[in-house]
N, C-alpha and C positions, 0 to 999 in steps of 0.2 A: 504493500500500500504506500509505503514511504517513497519507493522508487517511482511509482506511478505519479504521486503528487509532485515529486521533484521534476519529472519529465514534463508533466502538464504545465507546471509553473514556468519552466524554461521555454516551452513552446509559446505560452502567452506573452512572455517577455520578448521573444523573437518577433511576434506579431506587433507588439507595441513599438519595438525599435524600428520595424519596417514602416510603421505609420510615421514615426518621427523622421526617419531618413527620406521616405517618399515625399512627404509634404514639404520639408524644409530644403530639399535639394534644389527644387525648381522655383520656390518662392524666394524673393530676395531677402532672406533672413538668416542664412548660413546653416547648413546641415551639420558641419563640424562642431559649431558652437552648441547647438541643441543636443547632439548626441553625447558630447563630453559632459555637459552640465546634467543632462538627464540621467546618464548611467552613474555618475558620481553621486548625485543627490539621492538616488534610490539604492545605491550600493549593489548594482547588478554586475557582479564581477565576471561571471561566465560569459554572458552575451555582450558584456561591455568591453570585452577584449578587442584590441585593435584588429586582429585578424578576422574576427567575426564581423565587425562593422565594415571592414574593407570588403568582405565577401558579399554582404547583402547589397552592396552598391550595384552589383550586377543587375538587380531588379530595376534600378533607375536607368541603367544603360539600355536594357531591353525596352523599357517603356518609352523612352524618348526616340529611339530608333523606329519602333513600331508606329508611334504617333505621327512622326514626320516621314514615314516610308514613301508616300506618294511624292512629297517634296524632294526627297533624296533621289528617287528614281528620275524625277523630272530634271533635277540639276545634273545628275550623272549622264543621262541620255543626251541632254542639250550640250553638255561639255564635250562628249564624244563626237557629236555632230560638228561642233566648232573645230575640233582638232582635224576632223576629216576634210572640212571645207576651208580650214585656216581662217575662220571668221572669229577673230579674237575680240570683237566687239559684242558678241552674243551675250545676252544677260546671264545665262546659266554659266557660261565660262567665267565671266567676271566674278560671279558669286562663288564659284568653286575655288578660284584663285584667292579670293578674299578670305574665304574660310580657311584655306590652307595656310596662307600667310599669317592670319590671325591666330592660328594654332601654335605656331613655332615659338613665340615668346614665352607662353605659359609652360610649354613642355621643356624648353631649355632652362627657364628659371626654376621650374619644379625639380628638375634633375640636379641642378647645381646647389639648390637651397634646401633639399629634402630633409637634411639633418640639422639645419640651422634655425628653424622656426619653431619655438616652443608652443605647445598647445596648452597654455595655462589659462585659467579662468580670468585672470586680470587682463591678459592680452586680448582675450576674446571680448571682454566687456568694453574695453576702450575702442577696439575695432568696430564693435557694433554701434557705439555712439558716433564715432567718426563717419562710418558709412551711412548712418541715418542723416547726418548733416549733409553729406555729399549728395545723397539721393534727393534730399530736400532742395538743394541748390539746383540740381538737374530738373526737378519738377517745376521749379519756379522760373528758371530762365530758358529752359528748352523750348524751341519754337514749335515742335510737334507738327511739322508740315510735310515732312518727307515720307513717301510711301516705299513699299518694298522694291518697286521697280527702279528707284533712284539709288540703290545701294551700289557702292563702288569697291574696288580693291583697297583703296585707301581707308574706307570705312572698316573693312576687315582688319587691317593692320592696327588701326587706332583702337578698335574695340578689343582686339587681341592683346594689345599692350595694357589696356584697362583690366583685362582678365588676369594679368600678372598680380594685381593687388590681392586677388583671391588666394594667393599662396600664403598670405598671412592668416592664421586661424581666426575665424570670426568675421572675416570680410565678406564672404559669400561670393561664389563664382557668378551666380545668376544676378546677384545684386550689383557686382562690379561692372558686368557687361551691360546690364540694363541701364545703369547710371551713365555709363560712357555713351551708349547709343542715344539716350535722351539728350545728352549734351551736344550730340552731333545733329540734333534737330529732327530725329526720327519720331514718327507718330508712336504712341505708347504701345499698341499691339504689334506694330512692325518692329519696334525695339525689342520686345519680348521674344517675338518669333525669331529674329536674327540672333538674339542671345542664345536661344535654345539650339539653333542650327550650328552656330559657331562653337558651342560647347560640346557638341557630340564627339568630335575626334579627341578633344582633350579629356573629357570624362571617360571615354572608352579606354584610351591608352593608359590614363592614370589608374583606372580601376584594375585593368589587367596587370599593371606593374605592381600595384600595392597588394593585390590579392594573389600574387603568383605562388605563394607558399601557404595559402589558406588551408588547403586540404591536409597539410602536414602538421597543423597546429590545432585542429579541432578534434574533440573526442567523439562527437556524433554528427552525422550528416543531416539528420532530420531537422534539427533546429535551424541549420543554415538554409535548407531548402524552404522551410516555412518563412524564414526571414526574407529570403529573396522574393518569394511569391507575394508576401505582404508589401514589400517595398515596391514591387512592380505595380500592384493595384493602386496604391496611394500615390505613386509617382505619376501614373497615367492620369489619374483624377486631378492631381494638382496642376498638371500642364493644361489640361482642358479647361479647368476652372479659371486659371490666371488669364488665359487668352480671352475668354469670354468676359471676365471682369474688366480687363483693360480696354474693352471696346467702348465702354460707357463711363468708366470710373478712373480716378487718378491713383497715385501710389502713396498718398499720405497715410493710409492705414498701416503700411509697412514701415514708413518713416517713424511714426510715433511708437510703433511696436518695438522697433530696433532700439530706439532711445530708452524706452522703459525696460527692455530686456537687459541692456548694458548696465543701467543704474541698479537694477535688481541684483545682478551678479556682484557688482562692487559692494553693495550693502551686505549681501550674503557672505562675502569674503571678510568684510570688516567685522562681522559678528560671529565669525568662526563656523558658519553653516557650510561653507565651501572652502577647500584648500586654496591658497593663493598661487600655488604652482604645482 
């Protein structure tokens, strides 16, 4: 009975972590921050291990690829046609190159700095506050006039450089790219859509790299599978919800949330409810 209870508890924790990972990966609020604080606050040692968290990110990768599968096929086929006809002004080719160029800074930076960036609650708290301010600036001064058809290779590079900020724990990859895209004058839903597409190569490669040894460090495969499935479901739902939300709404709800989240962490550390490092 005890083993059954432990197994059931572990599976429920895996589902809950899948929910946290799935929702926070694609909303501009930082999955790393929420997973670290969530597991530490609840003392979920087994499912809170880095290898387990890295492993369930596969659910987010699968979700974003499936959601944008038609877009990816369109970009791929259009780019192939551009290569065949040497039509380098074709929109799909420019978008493909923009995504490729925008992926390089984050991958290079991530590789060089992978062991240099501490995942401490204090760092996460301050980055959450800083990113709430930057997103607020982007929301205030962004012109929001440019549509998807106006995207250029230069946009890919600039948003890709913005994506490098997400290497700092608590910054949020989707938050950094969405903020940069809004500053470039993109319409909100276009900014989010481009953020997702640009993030697919980075998220996929980073997840494969981080989780390459996951199967050698877990005791049971079932919780990992449950966590991946849970992550997939909530990731897919978060993507669909955010794109619909930004059709008619602004990003201030995320700005205020990030500010409150950062302050909450600092207060918790001050009062000993969370470790400072």
